[in-house]
Backbone as CSV, one residue per row, in Angstrom:
resi,resn,N_x,N_y,N_z,CA_x,CA_y,CA_z,C_x,C_y,C_z
1,UNK,-29.444,46.687,4.971,-30.632,47.254,5.536,-31.257,48.041,4.436
2,UNK,-32.475,48.010,4.609,-33.267,48.854,3.715,-33.258,50.336,4.191
3,UNK,-33.670,51.195,3.202,-33.686,52.625,3.477,-34.713,52.894,4.529
4,UNK,-35.884,52.216,4.609,-36.861,52.482,5.714,-36.075,51.924,6.900
5,UNK,-35.556,50.931,6.946,-34.896,50.311,8.218,-33.860,51.382,8.757
6,UNK,-33.089,51.998,7.850,-32.220,52.866,8.210,-32.844,54.145,8.898
7,UNK,-33.759,54.586,8.193,-34.811,55.894,8.778,-35.179,55.510,10.135
8,UNK,-35.817,54.495,10.374,-36.364,53.890,11.671,-35.278,53.866,12.665
9,UNK,-33.991,53.428,12.280,-32.910,53.216,13.239,-32.637,54.611,13.621
10,UNK,-32.540,55.451,12.821,-32.166,56.901,12.996,-33.303,57.563,14.059
11,UNK,-34.443,57.391,13.802,-35.532,57.936,14.518,-35.456,57.373,16.043
12,UNK,-35.212,55.939,15.969,-35.024,55.364,17.385,-33.992,55.949,18.198
13,UNK,-32.841,56.060,17.531,-31.689,56.761,18.187,-31.934,57.991,18.666
14,UNK,-32.756,58.822,17.849,-32.944,60.247,18.361,-34.064,59.997,19.664
15,UNK,-34.994,59.028,19.494,-35.891,58.808,20.786,-35.486,58.212,22.006
16,UNK,-34.335,57.437,21.823,-33.896,56.809,23.041,-33.542,57.620,24.299
17,UNK,-33.034,58.919,24.140,-32.762,59.578,25.188,-34.117,59.995,25.915
18,UNK,-35.156,60.120,25.185,-36.414,60.615,25.766,-37.558,59.492,25.955
19,UNK,-36.912,58.171,26.200,-37.793,57.086,26.497,-38.505,57.184,27.813
20,UNK,-37.996,57.797,28.818,-38.656,57.865,30.007,-39.918,58.786,29.839
21,UNK,-39.728,59.931,29.256,-40.744,60.952,28.876,-42.017,60.277,28.077
22,UNK,-41.551,59.293,27.155,-42.436,58.707,26.155,-43.224,57.714,27.172
23,UNK,-42.616,56.946,27.987,-43.282,55.988,28.733,-44.362,56.735,29.826
24,UNK,-43.888,57.831,30.378,-44.747,58.390,31.256,-46.054,59.186,30.612
25,UNK,-45.883,59.677,29.415,-46.757,60.261,28.740,-47.792,59.244,28.355
26,UNK,-47.438,58.192,27.696,-48.179,57.145,27.158,-48.878,56.398,28.631
27,UNK,-48.297,56.148,29.637,-48.890,55.611,30.744,-50.054,56.500,31.318
28,UNK,-49.699,57.953,31.455,-50.798,58.754,31.904,-52.101,58.648,30.919
29,UNK,-51.888,58.769,29.744,-52.864,58.607,28.604,-53.717,57.524,28.863
30,UNK,-53.085,56.314,28.922,-53.725,54.897,29.140,-54.368,54.887,30.424
31,UNK,-53.996,55.416,31.486,-54.627,55.287,32.722,-55.913,56.245,32.667
32,UNK,-55.946,57.203,31.825,-57.188,58.059,31.798,-58.461,57.208,31.053
33,UNK,-57.905,56.312,30.257,-59.083,55.684,29.302,-59.242,54.195,29.744
34,UNK,-58.242,53.523,30.535,-58.413,52.097,30.618,-58.245,51.639,32.049
35,UNK,-59.031,50.773,32.464,-59.017,50.293,33.752,-57.764,49.397,33.877
36,UNK,-57.207,49.480,35.186,-55.929,48.619,35.330,-55.232,49.361,36.361
37,UNK,-54.279,48.564,37.052,-53.380,49.041,38.041,-52.329,49.997,37.349
38,UNK,-52.187,51.187,38.006,-51.100,51.927,37.213,-49.734,51.360,37.128
39,UNK,-49.360,50.830,38.007,-47.905,50.077,37.968,-47.867,49.097,36.915
40,UNK,-48.954,48.352,36.777,-49.023,47.236,35.478,-49.127,48.057,34.236
41,UNK,-49.760,49.074,34.211,-49.950,49.849,32.840,-48.495,50.424,32.617
42,UNK,-47.848,51.007,33.542,-46.514,51.568,33.516,-45.595,50.529,32.971
43,UNK,-45.710,49.338,33.590,-44.726,48.193,33.194,-44.780,47.672,31.780
44,UNK,-46.101,47.661,31.466,-46.411,47.359,29.901,-45.896,48.570,28.908
45,UNK,-46.126,49.765,29.449,-45.510,50.802,28.615,-43.913,50.763,28.577
46,UNK,-43.409,50.621,29.605,-42.023,50.565,29.730,-41.330,49.489,28.926
47,UNK,-41.939,48.253,29.094,-41.479,47.176,28.278,-41.580,47.365,26.894
48,UNK,-42.707,47.800,26.398,-43.050,48.246,24.917,-42.135,49.231,24.309
49,UNK,-42.083,50.209,25.114,-41.062,51.404,24.438,-39.735,50.935,24.581
50,UNK,-39.174,50.138,25.352,-37.788,49.834,25.597,-37.521,48.864,24.376
51,UNK,-38.465,47.837,24.182,-38.287,46.775,23.102,-38.339,47.363,21.899
52,UNK,-39.366,48.406,21.726,-39.586,48.906,20.269,-38.272,49.837,19.919
53,UNK,-37.918,50.567,20.893,-36.860,51.577,20.342,-35.485,50.760,20.420
54,UNK,-35.321,49.889,21.174,-34.135,49.018,21.095,-34.015,48.224,19.679
55,UNK,-35.157,47.607,19.460,-35.133,46.733,18.155,-35.046,47.655,16.902
56,UNK,-35.700,48.706,16.890,-35.545,49.597,15.790,-34.180,50.184,15.630
57,UNK,-33.457,50.589,16.936,-32.138,51.186,16.904,-31.180,50.104,16.350
58,UNK,-31.517,48.823,16.506,-30.573,47.630,15.909,-30.936,47.187,14.543
59,UNK,-31.853,47.963,14.023,-32.301,47.759,12.553,-33.200,46.560,12.471
60,UNK,-34.091,46.259,13.514,-34.730,45.006,13.617,-36.222,45.188,13.619
61,UNK,-36.738,46.234,12.657,-38.036,46.469,12.604,-38.889,45.417,12.046
62,UNK,-38.442,44.589,11.208,-39.436,43.440,10.626,-39.396,42.272,11.865
63,UNK,-38.416,42.090,12.577,-38.487,41.178,13.653,-39.474,41.498,14.751
64,UNK,-39.155,42.829,14.925,-40.274,43.347,16.183,-41.777,43.245,15.614
65,UNK,-42.036,43.431,14.247,-43.455,43.339,13.750,-43.701,41.889,14.036
66,UNK,-42.885,40.932,13.507,-43.112,39.453,13.626,-43.464,39.185,14.897
67,UNK,-42.641,39.518,16.064,-42.973,39.030,17.301,-44.278,39.539,17.955
68,UNK,-44.682,41.058,17.472,-45.923,41.430,17.835,-46.951,40.880,17.167
69,UNK,-46.961,40.349,15.953,-47.897,39.653,15.245,-48.097,38.131,16.006
70,UNK,-47.135,37.572,16.286,-47.140,36.158,17.120,-47.800,36.321,18.398
71,UNK,-47.563,37.528,19.098,-47.982,37.594,20.404,-49.718,37.889,20.228
72,UNK,-50.109,38.799,19.215,-51.471,39.115,19.176,-52.172,37.669,18.603
73,UNK,-51.534,36.921,17.846,-52.171,35.542,17.452,-52.407,34.925,18.553
74,UNK,-51.402,34.700,19.473,-51.335,33.790,20.669,-52.564,34.205,21.506
75,UNK,-52.776,35.520,21.747,-53.766,36.131,22.615,-55.095,35.900,22.060
76,UNK,-55.296,36.025,20.766,-56.512,35.683,20.175,-56.885,34.385,20.309
77,UNK,-55.933,33.464,19.887,-56.233,31.877,20.094,-56.549,31.677,21.533
78,UNK,-55.988,32.400,22.382,-56.294,32.020,23.945,-57.625,32.577,24.295
79,UNK,-58.224,33.384,23.534,-59.454,33.877,23.823,-59.410,35.316,24.405
80,UNK,-58.429,35.902,24.552,-57.946,37.199,25.205,-58.598,38.294,24.277
81,UNK,-59.013,39.287,24.856,-59.575,40.472,24.154,-58.250,41.290,23.692
82,UNK,-58.226,41.805,22.470,-57.313,42.590,21.945,-57.609,44.103,22.048
83,UNK,-58.791,44.283,22.778,-59.061,45.654,22.771,-58.138,46.491,23.706
84,UNK,-57.688,46.027,24.754,-56.694,46.927,25.596,-55.447,47.113,24.783
85,UNK,-54.949,46.333,23.957,-53.795,46.437,23.143,-54.013,47.340,22.056
86,UNK,-55.230,47.389,21.483,-55.670,48.294,20.323,-55.633,49.694,20.852
87,UNK,-56.364,49.801,22.092,-56.383,51.136,22.626,-54.980,51.647,23.135
88,UNK,-54.039,50.856,23.411,-52.695,51.201,23.727,-51.855,51.582,22.473
89,UNK,-52.026,51.039,21.609,-51.537,51.323,20.321,-52.016,52.578,19.758
90,UNK,-53.354,52.887,19.651,-53.856,54.011,19.276,-53.319,55.365,20.090
91,UNK,-53.213,55.149,21.439,-52.773,56.323,22.229,-51.460,56.512,22.189
92,UNK,-50.580,55.435,21.625,-49.128,55.767,21.328,-49.055,56.469,20.068
93,UNK,-49.692,56.459,19.160,-49.453,57.121,17.896,-50.070,58.392,18.080
């Protein structure tokens, strides 16, 4: 495992107990700026936070990035707008 993977693993382990708070804060921010059903937005945030923290905690940062890249490519090829995803990513950071 590389040094950066180990650091990301430690960060994820530190954040895992706070996952619910991260999901709620991110959900609230998205609801303010993006159209959509609150339950759908919350489900998206929950799934993303759980997947991100889980994979980072297992040292799978590169695999997570590859899966996100594949999902974005598939959405773009299907003609889906990537704007909602870009907004969500921006608000998470």
